[in-house]
VOGU-3710 file (C-alpha; in Angstrom, 3 decimals, decimal comma):
1> mhatmtapvc> 40,580/-82,426/-60,239  39,297/-89,109/-60,854  39,389/-92,580/-61,351  35,750/-93,042/-61,703  35,502/-95,819/-64,416  37,206/-98,741/-66,502  40,132/-98,215/-68,736  38,162/-99,123/-71,980  35,194/-96,505/-70,813  37,509/-93,995/-69,962
11> arrrrlaapl> 39,541/-94,202/-73,553  36,100/-93,831/-74,740  35,358/-90,458/-73,134  38,686/-89,246/-74,070  37,670/-89,924/-77,880  34,670/-88,082/-76,925  35,942/-84,768/-75,240  39,637/-84,955/-74,910  41,156/-82,597/-73,581  38,292/-80,892/-72,388
21> sllcllctpa> 37,142/-83,209/-69,472  38,701/-83,121/-66,416  37,486/-86,179/-65,024  38,231/-88,011/-67,818  41,857/-87,245/-68,061  42,212/-88,213/-64,039  40,691/-91,888/-64,718  42,800/-94,696/-63,900  42,584/-98,233/-65,264  42,299/-99,939/-61,975
31> aqavefeagd> 39,140/-97,870/-60,694  35,643/-99,150/-61,412  32,368/-97,492/-61,871  28,716/-98,923/-62,388  28,031/-99,133/-65,743  24,750/-100,061/-67,515  22,848/-99,605/-70,870  19,250/-98,261/-71,805  18,880/-98,749/-75,531  21,701/-97,315/-77,327
41> wkidvggfin> 22,822/-95,350/-74,403  25,598/-96,345/-72,030  25,698/-94,732/-68,607  28,079/-95,007/-65,756  28,174/-93,734/-62,236  31,307/-93,244/-60,184  32,773/-90,734/-57,957  35,374/-90,179/-55,178  35,776/-89,319/-51,679  38,554/-88,039/-49,698
51> ayytytdcgd> 39,357/-86,761/-46,372  42,830/-85,540/-44,851  43,859/-84,275/-41,306  45,997/-81,249/-41,541  47,590/-78,846/-39,223  49,241/-75,720/-40,059  51,385/-73,282/-38,046  51,671/-69,478/-39,145  53,832/-66,601/-38,449  52,345/-63,238/-37,166
61> epvgglalag> 54,254/-61,104/-39,872  52,155/-58,374/-41,565  51,834/-59,257/-45,339  48,892/-57,810/-46,994  46,831/-58,865/-49,921  46,336/-62,352/-50,758  48,964/-63,614/-48,510  48,210/-67,390/-48,421  50,797/-67,783/-45,518  49,681/-65,032/-43,304
71> qalgcggqda> 47,347/-66,096/-40,248  44,104/-64,696/-41,833  44,203/-67,306/-44,839  46,920/-69,970/-43,967  45,626/-70,574/-40,542  42,085/-69,338/-40,928  42,399/-66,456/-38,576  44,758/-68,179/-35,670  48,290/-68,851/-35,456  47,999/-72,518/-35,667
81> rstigngllp> 44,971/-74,614/-36,808  43,758/-78,300/-37,496  41,038/-79,710/-40,175  39,726/-82,937/-41,283  38,543/-82,160/-44,530  38,830/-82,409/-48,224  42,334/-82,195/-49,871  42,779/-80,409/-53,561  39,670/-82,397/-54,674  36,307/-82,207/-53,328
91> nalvtkfste> 33,769/-85,236/-52,996  31,789/-86,187/-55,934  29,161/-88,326/-57,492  30,081/-88,290/-61,177  27,605/-89,543/-64,126  28,532/-89,983/-67,221  26,608/-90,928/-70,640  27,676/-91,923/-74,186  25,884/-93,063/-77,294  26,434/-93,210/-81,042
101> qsgydiggti> 23,909/-91,353/-83,577  23,948/-90,670/-86,872  27,597/-90,812/-87,130  28,669/-88,780/-84,062  29,767/-89,981/-81,046  27,841/-88,210/-78,262  28,485/-87,969/-74,571  28,318/-85,965/-71,315  28,920/-85,275/-67,664  27,197/-84,394/-64,573
111> aimahtatss> 29,058/-84,019/-61,530  27,757/-83,216/-58,211  30,091/-82,218/-55,681  30,265/-81,568/-51,921  32,718/-80,619/-49,095  33,998/-82,578/-45,799  34,778/-79,977/-43,478  32,731/-77,177/-41,522  33,222/-74,798/-38,647  30,034/-75,924/-36,911
121> aiapnsgvdv> 29,100/-79,527/-35,397  25,271/-78,789/-35,853  24,719/-76,642/-38,805  23,777/-78,414/-42,219  26,585/-79,285/-44,533  24,317/-78,592/-47,587  26,472/-76,960/-49,989  26,373/-78,370/-53,525  28,958/-77,770/-56,157  28,148/-78,521/-59,464
131> rqafftvgna> 31,215/-77,927/-61,788  30,458/-79,935/-64,320  27,318/-80,288/-66,489  28,003/-80,794/-70,333  27,382/-82,527/-73,189  29,796/-83,629/-76,340  29,097/-84,251/-80,111  31,575/-84,968/-82,417  33,788/-87,676/-84,417  37,055/-88,047/-85,915
141> digtfklgrd> 36,667/-85,636/-88,644  35,439/-82,789/-87,121  36,416/-83,118/-83,766  34,692/-82,515/-80,841  32,122/-79,992/-79,580  31,355/-79,144/-75,996  28,484/-77,295/-74,544  27,683/-76,682/-70,898  29,505/-76,001/-67,532  33,174/-77,307/-67,198
151> ygvfganail> 36,411/-76,674/-65,933  38,735/-74,029/-68,223  41,420/-74,717/-70,710  44,008/-72,385/-69,405  45,863/-73,971/-66,370  44,298/-77,580/-66,951  47,541/-79,401/-67,602  49,538/-78,041/-64,606  46,781/-78,772/-61,978  46,112/-82,179/-63,830
161> tdmtllgvga> 49,723/-82,984/-63,321  50,101/-81,633/-60,094  51,175/-84,641/-57,376  49,017/-82,757/-55,010  45,922/-83,564/-56,748  45,465/-86,849/-54,934  46,556/-84,858/-51,838  46,572/-81,528/-50,168  49,472/-79,040/-51,307  49,144/-75,775/-49,816
171> piqatqrgrv> 46,887/-76,826/-46,614  44,917/-73,181/-46,938  42,802/-73,506/-43,665  40,609/-70,698/-44,664  39,245/-72,540/-47,608  39,868/-76,089/-46,558  37,189/-75,164/-43,438  34,414/-75,265/-46,053  35,630/-76,282/-49,189  39,161/-77,617/-50,378
181> tlghigagys> 42,551/-76,704/-50,191  44,569/-74,852/-52,834  47,367/-77,388/-53,997  49,595/-74,731/-55,948  46,748/-72,614/-56,764  48,043/-69,038/-55,900  51,440/-70,559/-55,465  52,479/-72,007/-58,880  49,472/-71,349/-61,050  46,306/-69,734/-61,467
191> ylghygqmaw> 42,996/-71,852/-60,835  41,662/-73,152/-64,089  38,039/-72,027/-63,105  34,814/-73,638/-64,057  32,731/-72,009/-66,884  29,611/-71,899/-69,091  31,198/-72,729/-72,272  31,212/-73,806/-75,810  34,310/-75,424/-76,801  35,960/-77,316/-79,699
201> tspafgggnv> 38,735/-79,451/-79,837  40,185/-80,563/-83,239  40,761/-83,953/-84,780  44,266/-85,009/-83,966  47,017/-83,798/-86,244  50,694/-83,997/-86,068  50,470/-85,980/-82,609  48,432/-83,233/-81,194  45,190/-81,136/-81,008  43,807/-77,370/-80,797
211> tlavmspvdn> 41,058/-76,560/-78,477  39,327/-73,177/-78,825  36,841/-72,196/-76,367  34,142/-69,239/-75,798  33,497/-69,021/-71,947  30,725/-67,153/-70,231  32,596/-64,079/-68,863  32,611/-63,747/-65,219  32,915/-60,776/-62,627  36,065/-60,121/-60,430
221> ggthdsgsap> 34,132/-60,088/-57,072  32,660/-56,221/-56,542  34,714/-53,861/-58,527  34,147/-54,988/-62,196  31,545/-56,704/-64,067  32,213/-58,980/-67,120  30,687/-56,786/-69,749  29,396/-58,087/-73,003  32,169/-59,920/-74,503  32,717/-63,481/-73,752
231> qlqaqyawsg> 35,972/-65,106/-71,937  38,225/-66,714/-74,894  40,539/-69,597/-73,992  42,796/-71,614/-76,473  45,371/-74,585/-76,344  47,623/-76,403/-78,355  48,744/-79,939/-76,997  51,432/-82,234/-78,381  52,010/-85,539/-76,911  54,757/-88,308/-77,734
241> egfkvwiggk> 56,232/-91,378/-76,091  56,099/-90,505/-72,311  55,980/-86,541/-73,171  53,638/-83,879/-73,529  54,146/-80,057/-74,141  51,211/-77,356/-74,276  50,986/-73,879/-75,186  47,829/-71,995/-74,357  46,375/-68,229/-73,561  43,033/-66,776/-72,113
251> qqkfestidg> 41,327/-63,200/-72,594  38,433/-61,195/-70,880  37,461/-57,380/-70,715  36,195/-56,254/-67,138  34,165/-52,995/-66,902  34,173/-51,332/-63,891  31,044/-50,569/-62,051  32,862/-47,760/-59,614  33,205/-44,255/-60,988  36,521/-43,109/-61,650
261> mddftmsgae> 38,097/-46,896/-61,873  39,327/-47,812/-65,071  38,218/-50,723/-67,250  41,037/-53,536/-67,648  41,555/-56,837/-69,949  42,697/-59,808/-68,511  45,171/-61,537/-70,745  47,702/-64,539/-70,138  49,902/-67,117/-71,621  51,183/-70,478/-70,833
271> lgasltagrf> 53,712/-72,937/-71,912  54,358/-76,269/-69,987  55,766/-79,833/-70,404  55,526/-83,151/-68,613  58,051/-86,039/-68,843  57,770/-89,766/-67,954  60,848/-91,897/-68,358  60,774/-95,349/-66,603  60,035/-94,573/-62,766  60,534/-90,889/-62,986
281> salanvqsgk> 58,245/-88,204/-63,846  58,896/-84,507/-64,471  56,776/-81,166/-64,869  57,352/-77,695/-65,399  55,043/-75,090/-66,096  54,846/-71,288/-66,668  52,127/-68,463/-66,773  52,469/-65,009/-67,231  50,171/-62,347/-68,035  48,105/-59,471/-67,001
291> glgilsdgdq> 45,032/-59,770/-64,527  45,184/-63,633/-63,831  44,768/-63,095/-60,066  45,533/-65,030/-57,248  42,603/-67,354/-56,499  40,091/-66,050/-59,298  40,108/-64,075/-62,401  40,941/-60,486/-61,976  40,899/-60,676/-58,358  44,063/-58,193/-58,147
301> ldtkssnwlv> 42,576/-56,045/-61,063  45,140/-55,364/-64,053  48,097/-56,712/-61,831  50,958/-57,793/-64,254  52,028/-61,532/-62,684  53,732/-64,519/-63,508  53,315/-68,147/-62,068  55,611/-71,285/-62,374  55,817/-74,696/-61,049  58,528/-77,471/-60,993
311> qgtfaatekl> 57,969/-81,302/-59,962  59,746/-84,379/-59,872  58,194/-87,931/-58,551  59,791/-91,384/-58,558  57,655/-94,499/-58,347  59,819/-96,149/-55,474  57,679/-99,546/-55,804  54,860/-100,434/-57,726  52,293/-99,182/-55,217  54,585/-96,239/-53,555
321> klganygisr> 55,264/-92,711/-55,310  57,401/-90,161/-53,752  57,933/-86,503/-55,092  58,714/-82,945/-54,675  57,271/-79,753/-56,265  57,899/-75,955/-55,969  55,527/-73,099/-57,218  55,421/-69,590/-56,911  53,028/-66,770/-57,925  54,553/-63,323/-58,372
331> nrdetpatgg> 53,281/-59,813/-58,668  55,426/-58,048/-61,242  54,183/-54,549/-60,405  52,919/-52,868/-57,005  49,451/-51,719/-57,459  46,858/-50,955/-54,957  44,837/-53,956/-55,677  47,921/-56,351/-54,506  47,620/-55,088/-50,793  51,457/-54,732/-51,003
341> lesnanatvg> 51,779/-58,528/-51,662  54,799/-59,454/-54,267  54,608/-63,425/-53,874  53,028/-66,483/-52,907  55,319/-69,587/-52,819  54,752/-73,545/-51,698  57,273/-76,214/-51,607  55,719/-79,738/-50,810  57,244/-83,297/-50,352  54,901/-86,113/-50,366
351> gyyqltpgvt> 54,409/-89,959/-50,400  51,510/-91,514/-52,181  50,769/-95,113/-51,326  48,048/-97,323/-53,470  46,605/-99,389/-50,812  44,169/-100,941/-53,042  43,090/-100,199/-56,786  40,771/-97,672/-55,543  42,374/-96,373/-52,229  45,423/-94,087/-51,891
361> lalelgqtrs> 46,918/-93,046/-48,996  48,784/-89,765/-48,928  51,378/-88,121/-46,352  52,586/-84,463/-47,406  54,880/-81,944/-45,530  55,141/-78,384/-46,862  56,009/-74,765/-46,414  54,113/-71,664/-47,841  55,897/-68,515/-47,767  54,351/-65,007/-48,512
371> eafdgttvem> 56,151/-61,699/-49,334  55,481/-58,122/-49,188  57,091/-55,546/-51,862  58,765/-54,112/-48,779  60,699/-57,247/-47,993  58,396/-58,338/-45,142  57,893/-62,501/-45,148  55,702/-64,835/-43,454  55,493/-68,473/-43,374  53,371/-71,077/-42,754
381> ngasfggiif> 54,580/-74,816/-42,097  51,707/-77,416/-42,398  51,524/-81,255/-42,566  48,575/-83,719/-43,875  47,933/-87,136/-43,952  44,847/-89,047/-45,133  43,347/-90,852/-48,142  41,036/-90,796/-51,405  39,073/-93,550/-52,792  37,800/-93,679/-56,259
391> f> 34,683/-96,020/-56,945
//
């Protein structure tokens, strides 16, 4: 996941949709957005642009499946590769609106996103990624209802708190050359996804709240369709003085499109916590389930898997943050859908320097490691530097 507005505006959005709007959760007080009023409506326009030079060097050991460190994915089909493209975030133009009518807070977001890198110097870079287009209605008594397209609830806190959100993380060239890098997606947590949805976040109680969401079900890319039942996601999040803890889950049934192949149900649970004490911050997040996939829901069918991520950061100065994190995604059973892949892991160390209130520069070094069930391992070493601007 965006410092796209002033602190008061972001606070207002949190009342409208917290914790459902990914972009608002990433607001920082320093960034500014263009804000204007039209009657009772307040509208602000902001966004972010980033670019990072990445270099990767991959081994040639034969690890099958979605091996992030292998040459096919990690280095985009080569033994080494360099790219100047997006990090974990794309580029985005974000429009938000809000008003109060008949005792209800009303808001919404439309985010139009695009990528930087392509494999051609002349082909049009015209791919548009609309991850967010939703509106919210609510108040302090009934909570907040959200309708439209937005990020998922399951996995949101892990990726929001990942230090590489402002950088690159695992610099997977097969995805960066045409979209974004992966952070710790598939090597520490499953991707939170973006869905058509109807969601409700309860009023705050006891320092926390509950989010219940009905998601438009998704296909898994060829062998299974979503069927008639929606995807369900839920989360309880509690926060206190510098501390936050969350627990969540997701579920969806996939129906086979191939004779002789069974249906399966994706189900997962998540537990995580983050802590800030002075200059130090820490994060731990664990996910476990069946059918969670590596890069998308159900992409390894009903394989049982687990993901965990740990992280520590230190604010060395008012402008410089240093950090290190490690994540691993592990298949707990060897099914044909894994292609023999047992695990993907990534370790990253990084420095993040706030050059101006809107510009952050980042330097990261990391290693991604994929291991097969037969013990074969392949490693990808990567480096990245660049920056991101919020406006």
